[in-house]
C-alpha positions as CSV (number, residue, x, y, z in Angstrom):
1,M,71.5,138.0,-31.6
2,F,68.1,138.6,-30.0
3,G,66.0,138.1,-33.1
4,T,67.1,134.5,-34.0
5,P,64.6,132.0,-32.5
6,L,66.0,129.1,-30.6
7,A,65.7,125.6,-32.0
8,R,63.3,123.4,-30.2
9,T,62.6,120.3,-32.3
10,E,64.9,117.6,-33.5
11,D,64.5,118.8,-37.1
12,E,65.5,122.3,-36.2
13,L,68.5,121.0,-34.2
14,G,69.5,118.8,-37.2
15,L,69.2,115.6,-35.2
16,D,68.0,112.3,-36.7
17,P,64.7,111.0,-35.2
18,E,65.1,108.1,-32.8
19,V,64.6,104.9,-34.7
20,P,64.6,101.6,-32.8
21,T,67.3,99.2,-33.8
22,V,66.6,95.6,-34.9
23,G,67.4,94.3,-31.4
24,E,65.1,96.9,-29.7
25,I,62.1,96.0,-31.9
26,G,61.9,92.5,-30.4
27,S,62.6,93.6,-26.8
28,P,59.9,93.4,-24.1
29,E,60.0,97.1,-23.7
30,M,58.9,97.7,-27.3
31,A,56.2,95.0,-27.2
32,T,52.6,96.4,-27.5
33,P,49.9,95.1,-25.1
34,S,47.6,92.4,-26.5
35,Y,44.5,94.4,-25.7
36,S,43.6,98.0,-25.2
37,Y,42.5,99.6,-21.9
38,A,38.8,99.5,-23.0
39,S,38.9,95.8,-23.6
40,I,40.2,94.8,-20.1
41,P,38.1,91.8,-19.1
42,P,35.9,92.2,-16.0
43,A,36.8,90.6,-12.7
44,P,35.3,87.2,-12.2
45,T,32.0,87.1,-10.3
46,P,32.5,85.9,-6.7
47,S,30.8,82.7,-5.7
48,A,27.8,82.7,-3.4
49,E,29.9,81.3,-0.6
50,T,32.4,84.1,-1.0
51,V,29.6,86.7,-0.9
52,R,28.1,85.0,2.2
53,L,31.4,85.1,4.0
54,R,32.0,88.8,3.1
55,R,28.5,89.7,4.4
56,A,29.0,87.7,7.6
57,N,32.1,89.9,8.3
58,L,30.2,93.2,7.9
59,P,28.8,94.8,11.0
60,E,25.3,95.1,9.6
61,Y,25.1,91.3,9.1
62,S,26.4,90.5,12.5
63,R,23.3,89.2,14.3
64,G,24.9,88.0,17.5
65,T,22.5,85.8,19.5
66,T,19.4,86.9,17.5
67,D,19.1,83.7,15.5
68,F,19.4,81.6,18.6
69,G,16.8,83.6,20.4
70,L,14.4,83.3,17.5
71,F,15.0,79.6,17.4
72,A,14.2,79.3,21.1
73,L,11.0,81.4,20.6
74,R,10.0,79.1,17.7
75,L,10.4,76.0,19.8
76,L,8.3,77.5,22.6
77,V,5.5,78.6,20.4
78,G,5.6,75.7,17.9
79,L,5.7,73.0,20.5
80,S,2.9,74.6,22.5
81,F,0.6,74.5,19.6
82,L,1.7,71.1,18.4
83,Y,1.1,69.7,21.9
84,H,-2.5,71.1,22.1
85,G,-3.2,70.1,18.5
86,L,-2.2,66.5,19.1
87,Q,-4.3,66.4,22.2
88,K,-7.3,67.3,20.1
89,L,-6.4,65.4,16.9
90,T,-5.2,62.1,18.4
91,G,-6.1,62.2,22.1
92,W,-2.4,62.0,23.1
93,F,-1.1,63.5,26.3
94,D,-4.5,62.9,28.0
95,G,-6.3,65.0,25.4
96,P,-10.0,64.9,24.5
97,G,-9.5,63.6,21.0
98,M,-11.7,64.7,18.1
99,D,-15.0,63.4,19.7
100,G,-14.2,65.2,22.9
101,I,-13.3,68.5,21.3
102,R,-16.5,68.4,19.2
103,R,-18.6,68.0,22.3
104,A,-16.7,70.7,24.1
105,M,-17.1,73.1,21.2
106,E,-20.8,72.3,20.8
107,H,-21.4,73.0,24.5
108,G,-19.4,76.2,24.1
109,G,-21.8,77.6,21.5
110,W,-19.9,76.8,18.4
111,K,-21.7,75.9,15.2
112,H,-20.7,73.4,12.5
113,V,-18.5,71.7,15.1
114,D,-17.1,69.1,12.6
115,V,-15.7,71.9,10.5
116,A,-14.6,74.0,13.5
117,S,-12.8,71.2,15.3
118,S,-11.0,70.1,12.1
119,L,-9.8,73.6,11.3
120,L,-8.7,74.1,14.9
121,S,-6.8,70.8,15.3
122,G,-5.3,71.0,11.8
123,A,-4.1,74.6,12.2
124,E,-2.5,73.8,15.6
125,V,-0.7,70.6,14.5
126,G,0.4,71.9,11.1
127,G,1.2,75.4,12.1
128,G,3.0,74.3,15.2
129,A,5.2,71.8,13.3
130,L,6.1,74.3,10.6
131,I,7.0,76.9,13.2
132,V,9.4,74.5,14.9
133,L,11.0,73.7,11.5
134,G,11.0,77.4,10.5
135,L,9.3,76.5,7.2
136,A,6.7,78.8,5.5
137,T,6.9,80.6,8.8
138,P,4.6,83.7,8.0
139,L,1.8,81.4,6.8
140,A,2.2,78.9,9.7
141,A,2.4,81.7,12.3
142,G,-0.6,83.4,10.7
143,A,-2.6,80.2,11.0
144,V,-1.9,79.8,14.7
145,V,-2.6,83.5,15.2
146,A,-6.1,82.8,13.8
147,T,-6.7,79.8,16.1
148,I,-5.4,81.5,19.3
149,T,-7.3,84.6,18.5
150,D,-10.6,82.6,18.3
151,A,-9.6,80.9,21.6
152,W,-9.1,84.4,23.1
153,L,-12.5,85.5,21.9
154,W,-14.2,82.4,23.2
155,K,-12.7,82.7,26.7
156,Q,-13.4,86.4,26.8
157,S,-17.0,85.7,26.0
158,M,-17.3,83.6,29.2
159,A,-16.0,86.5,31.3
160,H,-17.8,89.6,32.6
161,G,-16.2,92.5,30.7
162,I,-12.6,92.5,29.7
163,E,-10.6,90.3,32.1
164,Y,-6.9,89.9,31.1
165,K,-6.4,87.1,33.7
166,Q,-9.0,85.0,31.8
167,V,-7.1,85.2,28.5
168,E,-3.5,85.8,29.7
169,V,-2.0,82.6,28.2
170,E,-3.8,83.2,24.9
171,S,-2.6,86.8,24.7
172,L,1.0,85.8,25.2
173,L,0.9,83.0,22.6
174,A,-0.8,85.3,20.1
175,A,1.8,88.0,20.7
176,A,4.7,85.5,20.3
177,A,3.3,84.2,17.0
178,A,2.8,87.7,15.8
179,V,6.4,88.6,16.7
180,L,7.7,85.6,14.7
181,I,5.8,86.9,11.6
182,L,7.2,90.4,12.0
183,T,10.8,89.4,12.8
184,G,11.2,86.3,10.7
185,P,12.3,82.8,11.9
186,G,16.0,83.7,11.7
187,R,18.8,81.8,10.0
188,W,18.4,78.6,12.1
189,S,15.4,77.6,10.0
190,F,14.4,76.0,6.7
191,D,13.4,79.5,5.6
192,R,16.9,80.8,5.9
193,G,17.3,81.4,2.2
194,R,14.1,83.4,2.0
195,G,13.9,87.1,2.5
196,W,11.3,86.9,5.2
197,A,13.7,84.8,7.4
198,T,15.8,87.8,8.4
199,R,14.3,90.9,6.6
200,P,10.5,90.5,6.6
201,S,8.6,93.1,4.7
202,W,5.0,93.9,3.8
203,G,4.3,90.4,2.7
204,S,4.9,89.1,6.2
205,F,2.8,91.9,7.7
206,A,0.0,90.9,5.3
207,C,0.1,87.3,6.7
208,L,-0.5,88.8,10.2
209,V,-3.4,90.8,9.0
210,L,-4.9,87.8,7.1
211,G,-4.5,85.7,10.3
212,V,-6.5,88.2,12.4
213,A,-9.1,88.6,9.6
214,A,-9.5,84.8,9.4
215,A,-10.0,84.6,13.1
216,L,-12.7,87.3,13.0
217,G,-14.4,85.7,10.0
218,S,-14.4,82.2,11.5
219,W,-15.6,83.6,14.9
220,F,-18.7,85.3,13.4
221,Y,-19.5,82.4,11.1
222,L,-18.8,79.5,13.5
223,H,-19.8,81.1,16.8
224,G,-21.2,84.6,16.5
225,G,-22.1,87.1,19.2
226,N,-20.2,89.9,20.9
227,P,-17.4,88.4,23.0
228,F,-17.3,91.5,25.2
229,H,-21.0,91.4,26.1
């Protein structure tokens, strides 16, 4: 009684194996899948608009009023440089025109006044317009940083020692242009599809360094002398 093993399989129990009938073979329950698990096709790639909307709903992409603030800053800086550049280039807004700016720079100790005045007015007009549009912003802001830094050095050279009041406006404009390089122009710009528009990196910082280097090089070549003496 205790030595006989118990039957466990269908063969041991004397049962016939389960064989599907003709009707069961064609039923949906017996149908095999058309592809295996490993061959499941990947999900379709979402469109760029879908990705943009998903990112816009994420907290890290919620910029609040940042883009509007950068747009307002661009208008302030860009229109200021555009205004002064048109005064020099065309004589508009009671400006001196090219002849007047050449004479002023010559009396101010500048050399090669034709080259200096052309670089100055061209950088102010071109850089100012591009900053307003938010187009090629790191390069445009770097150009106006160079011009306003030279203006800072020139005014400082006419003061005794370091006098902030003498160069206050130039300091604020240079700082604002540098901020635009380091923060980017924001999404309300023609650069909105570029990485430097919202996430500037070392390339934008390099534009700032090049702008300061261009200012120092042009100062020593076109004017010379120690501005703090």
